[in-house]
N, C-alpha and C positions, 0 to 999 in steps of 0.2 A: 504494500500500500504506500502511495506517495506521501511525502510530508504534508503537502497541501490538503490531502484528504484527511490525514490524521488531525490536523488543526481544525478542519471544518467539522468533522464528527465530534471532536472534543468540545468545540464551542456549542454545537447543538445539544450535546449531552448535558452540559452545564446549564443551558437555558431550560431544557426540559426538567432537569432536577430541581431548579429553583422554582419553576412554575408549579411543579407537583408539591413541593414542600410548603410553598407560601400562597397557594391559590385560595381564592375566596376569602380575602382578609376581612371583609365586612361581616361575613357569616361567622367567622371565628371570633371576632370581637363581640358580636352580639351574643354568641353562645357563652362566652366568658362572662359577660355582664349578667346574663340570666342565671348562670351557676352561682355567682356571687350573691345575687338577690335571694335565691332559694336558700342558700346556706345561712344568710343573715336572718331570714325569717325563721329558720329553724333555731338559730341562736336566741332570737327574741322569744319564741315559744317556750324554749327550755328555761329561760330566765323567769318568765312569768309562772311557769309550773313550779319552779323552786320557791316562788313566793305564794304558793297555794292559790294562784290566780288562773282559773281555767275558762274565764268568761270574757275578760277584756281583750281588746284587739291589739295585734301587732300592726302598726301603721305601714303603709306601702314603703318599701325600701327605695330611696332616691339616689340616683347617680349624680353626685355633685360635680365630678370631673371625670376625666378619662379613667383614672385608677382610684377614685375616691367615692365611697358610698356611705349613706346615712341610714341608720336604723332608729325608729322612733316608736313610742308606746302610747296607748290611749290613757293608761292610768300610771300613777306613781308606783315605784318599786324600790326594793332594797336588795343588795346582794354582796357577797364577798368577792373581792377581785380574783382570788384564785379559782373561784367557781366560774367566773366569766372567762378566764384564761383557758380552763379545761373545756368548757362548752365550745368556745370559738375554735380551739384546736381540733376537737373531734369533728365538728361540723365541716370545717375547711378541708380536713383530710378526706372525708367521705365525698366531698364535691371536687376533689383533686385540684384544689386551688394552690397557688404559689405559697411557698413557705416564708417569704419575706414580706412582712406587713407591719403596720403600726395601728394600734387601737387607742382611741380617745373616748372617754366618757364625759360628756358635756352636760352641764346644768341648763335646763330649759330657760330659767329666768334670766341669766346673765351670760350664758354660753361660755362660762369659765370651765376649764378642764378640772373635773373632779378626780379623775384617775386616768392614767395612760400607761401603756407598755409597748414594747417592740419585740417582735419575733424575727430571728434571722437564721439562715441555714448555718452560718458560723456561730456556734454556741457562745463564743466569747463576746459576740455582739448582741446577743439576746438580753433584753433588760425587762425584768418583771419586779418592780418595786412594791413594797408594802402589800404583798398579796394577801395577808391575813387580816387587814383592817376593814371592818364592815363599812360599806357605803350606806349612810342612813336613807330612809325612805324619802324619795324626792322624784321630781320629773327629770328624767334623763334621756338623752339621745346618745347613740353610739356611732362614731364615725371610724371607718376603716380605710386606710390608704395602702395600696399595694406598691411596693418598690420593684416588683418583678412582674412582667407580663409575658404571655405567650408570644412567640415570634410572629411578626407580621411583615409581609414583603414590603408594603409601602411605608410602614413605620420604622422598619429597621433600615435606616439610611445607609449605614456602613455596608450591609450586605448588598443593598441595591447599587451603590456606587462601585463596589467590588465587582459585581456582575457586569456593569457597564464597562469597567476598565478591562476585564478579561476579554469581553467580546471585541472591544476596540483593538486590544493588543493582538488578538488572533487575526483580525482583519488586516491590520498593518503588516503583520508577518506574512500573511498570505499574499497581499499585494506586492510586497517587496520580493518575495520568491518568484511571483509571476513575472515581474519586471525583469528580474535577473535572468530568468529562464528565456525570456524573449530576447534580451540582449545577447545572451550566449548563443541562442539558436541563430540570431541574425549574423553574428560574427562567424559562426561555423558555416552557414550557407553562403556567405559572401566570399566566394573564391573564384579563381579563373583556372580553367584546365590548361595545362601546358605540357603536352606530351603525356607522359605517365605521372606527371606531378600535378598537385593542386596548389595553386599559389594564393596565399592569404595576405593581401597587401596591408590590411588593417592590423594584422598580427605579426607582420614581418617574418613570415616563415613559408617554407615549402614543405609539402607532405607527400610522401611516396610510400604507398602500402603501409600506412600507419607509422612510418618513420618520419620524424620531424626534423627538418633542417632549418636552423635559425639563420636569419639574414640580418645584416646591419641595416640601419636606416638608409644609408647611401646605396647599398646593394639593392634594397627593395625599390628605391626610387628609379634606379637604372633599369631594373628588370621590368618595372611598370611601363617605362617608355618603350622598351624593346617589344613587349607583348602587344602594345597598342600599334606597333608598326612591324609586324612579322615579315621576314624575308625582304626587308628594305634597309638600305644603307642609311645610317644616321651619322651625321658628321660629328666630329669630335667637339667642335665649337658649340654645336647645338646641345650635346650632352652636358658639357661643363656648364653652359649657361643655365640649363633647366635644373641641374642638380646642385651646383655650387654657388650660383650668383646670389649675392646678399645672404648667404648662409654660412659664411665662414671663410677661412683662408684656403685658397686652392693652390696646391703644389703641382708642378708640371706632370709628375708621375702618378698623381693620385688616381686619375681616371684609369690608367693602365693597371694599377694595383687592384682596384675594385673589379675591373673586368676579369682579371686573372682569378680572383676569388670566386666570382660567379661561375666561371668555366669549371672550376673544381667541384662546385656544388651541383652543377647540371650534368656532369659527366656520366652519371648513372643511367642517363637516357640517351641512347645513340641517335634518336630521331631529332635531337636538339643540338645545335652547334652555334657557338658564339664566335663569329668569324671576324678577323681583323682585316679590313680593307685598307691596305697600306697607303698612308698619306691622306686618307679621306676620313675614315671613321670605323664603325663596327656594324655588323649585321647579325640579327638573330635568325638563323636558318632553321626552319621547322619542316620536317618531312611528314606530311599528312597521310 
């Protein structure tokens, strides 16, 4: 399997996995809220029963914020804090609610906190003060705030941004590999047949039966001129002008030196001859 396909399938797998894990966020949030309300109504019922009250009502549980809920009662009541802690813990466990939360008991008259405690997964962070002191009969409301929520695709921004980053990274890598492959293919396809050789001017090389013969820049330029004018005499002045003019210092024997090097590299093919036309120039003779 090609690298491009691996990246593509890997990206699709990640997308499908995230969609599967975090699909229907509104439904999950609503289900969580309903579980909290049911659990708190159960807490209210048990507190009333502990006060031998089986007739007064537990008022509707109100969602004050995304993770905060309020439990209220029709009548006054009294209870021990440790009883409240135990009831809340058992009700929340049955409802499979998060283990990190804070509970506050507020007085209805002035909304002052009569009692509060905090539960955490880390036992050293759990705080349950004065659990044995009775709260006198009064009108109370109980507020619960969760510090941990079920994962949600749209609310978990870190996961969302991570997913976007992964997808964009895979796309960039894929585009880079495609571009590189196109450039490589273009450079491979861009050759000129010369007898039994393939001449690659952009790569300064000759290839014969998978054998690579490297050319210098000047050799490549000279061979390009000869291939463009097969079996024709090209004057020395024309060659030196095209290859050396404005490109550096030209020494009298430079042309002859490069021609000699080209002959050696082309000698493997008898159908190609680089001939010296005395006093005039050179000719690339090709037998078709």
